[in-house]
N, C-alpha and C positions, 0 to 999 in steps of 0.2 A: 719548553713549554710544556705544562699538563695539556688532558686535552679539554678540561673545561675552561683552559684560560686560553684556546685558541682563540684568534680572531675570522668572523667569518666576512667575507669581502664581497659586496654586490659588484661586479665589474661590470660596468652600463657602457655600451656605445651612445653616441652623440643620434640624435634624429636627422633625419634627411636632408641634404641641402641640394641646393639645383646641381650644383657639380656632381654629387652623387649620381642624380637622375641621368646626366650629360654624361656620366664616367669619366669624369676629367680629375686629376691629382690634384688633389689640395695641399699636402703637406703644412706647412706652416702658416699657407695663405689663410687669410680670417674670413673665410665665407661662412654666411649667417645661414641659420634654418630655413629651410622653404615652408609653404603651408602645411604640407604633409609634415615635416618634420617637427612643426608646433605642436599639430596633432599627435604625433607620437610620442613626443615630451610629455604631452598631458595625459596620455594613456600609462605610460610609464610609470608617471608619477603617482597616477591611482591605484597601479599596481602594487608597490610598495609602499603607499602610504601606512598600512597597518604593522610594516616591521618596525622594529625598535633600533632604527639608526641611530648610534653615538654621535656620527662625522659623516660630512661629506664632503669629498675633494675633488677636483674636477681642473681639468686643463685651462688654463687662460684662454684659449681660443674659443671666441663666441658660439661656434655651434657645440661645444660640449658645456659650455658656461651655461646659455638657454637651457640646454635640458639639466643641467643641476638645478637652477633656480627651479625650475617648475616641480621638480622632487623636493627642494627644500622648503618650499611654499606649502605641499602637502605634507610634508613632517613637522614643520616649524623648526628645522635644524639648518644651521647659518652654514652658507658653502665658503670653503676655502678654496682659492686657488693657488695653483702650482705648474711652473713652466716646465717642469721637468715632465709631467704628464703629455705634453704635447706629441701631435703625431710626428713620425721622422720626416724630417727636413729632406724634401726631394728636390731642391735647388731647381736647375732648368728645365726640369720635368713639369713643374708644378703650373696648373692651367693647361696644360694638354691632354689629349686622351692617349689611350695606348697606342691606337695605331697611327696618331701623330709622331709620338714618342719612334714608334718603328722606322717610321718615314724620316724623320731628322737626325736621329741618333742611334743608326744600327747596330753600332760595335755595343754602345752603353746598353742597350735594349735587351742585347743578347746575355751581357754580363747582370742584368736587374734580372732577367728571368732565369736564370741561373742561382739565383740569390748567394751571389758571390758575399761572404762578411765582411770582407776590404773594401768593397766597391761602394762609391758615391755618387750618385750623378753630379754634374758641374754645380758647384755650391752646394751640395747636400751633404747629407748625413752618412758617414758607412754602418751598414747593416749592424755589424756586432756593434759597434759604440750606442745605437739608438735601443738595442735590446739590452744592453747594461744599464743604460740610463733607465729605460722603462720598469725594467724588473727591479732596478735596486729601488725605484722612488716608490712603486706599491709595496715593498717588504719594510721600507722606512714607515710608512705610513701604517700599515698594518700592525708593526711591533708596537705603536702608540696607544692602541686599545687592544688589549689582551682580553678574553671573554665577551669583547663586546662586535656589534655588526657597524662595518663602514661601508659607503658606497663610494667608489670609484669612478667617475664619470670622464670615457677619454675617447680614446679612436680606435680603427680597426686595426692598425698598426701595433698599437700599446697591446690590445686584447690578444692578438695573435702573438707577440711575446709572451703574453703571461701562461698562454697556453701551452707553446714550445717547453718552456720552464717548468712548468707544474707535470708534463708527461715525458720529461725529458728527449725531446725531438729536436733533431739537428737543424740549425738554422736555414742549412741548403736543402732540406726536405719539401717537397712540394705540397702546401696548404690543400687538405681535403675535407677541411671543418668551415661549418658557416658562422658569420658573423654579420650578423643584419643590422642594421640600423636599430637603435631603441632596443637591442634584445637585453635579455636580463642572462647574466651568467655569474654564475655563484663558486667561489672560490673558498676553501679553510687554509687558513694561514697560520703556519705554527715555527718555530726555530728551526725544524728541517726542511720550509718551503712550503710552496703551496700545493695544495690537491685540489683536483676539479670535481666539486660535486653536481653543477647540473651547466649547460651549456646551450646557448643561442635558444634561451626560453624567449618565444614571441607570441605566446597565449593570448595574451594582453593587447594582440595587435591584430586585425583583419588581413589575412592572407594576404590581399591585393595590395594594401599598403604598406606591406613590412618587407619591400624589396631591399635585398643587403646593400645594393648600390656599389661604389667601387671604395676600395680602402681610402684613408685619410679623413 
């Protein structure tokens, strides 16, 4: 794919939820945006309103979809949902805090902290399968829009997978980069894969309201 046929991808994390603020794992649990999250979504939409976005794709979970709808209203672009953009399914971890997970399932908590690619919490999704799902979904969507810009509104875990894929970082490596709620992350997609252009841009948010919260 020639450089002028590359796809610009705005990879966007949803706004804050009450579970983000209380550091509870969300996964596939369909938690809505809280007041701060709705404010963040509006600011995010304003920040990107002038971009020539050809398509907006969103996870079908309401925290991402509501964030995407704010962007759609600002740009006049219809939002399309794709369940493959969902956060990782965390099974029995969902609804629990990090401390509660450590207390209830210490062996599972250790494997989770180690980021074992084949590990899945009870009823959840293995990390390697989640990575393949997330990266594959965004690559497929980006390939539909050569030479254009698209927005992908998803979750912290999905964005983490994209960052690792673009920079060839192993799944087992600890995260050292930020993934703020309603942050703007810029990627360039070609047939060779994704390149990171900019990451965790939160200039459109007041620092006190841009807390990253917990993943998911």
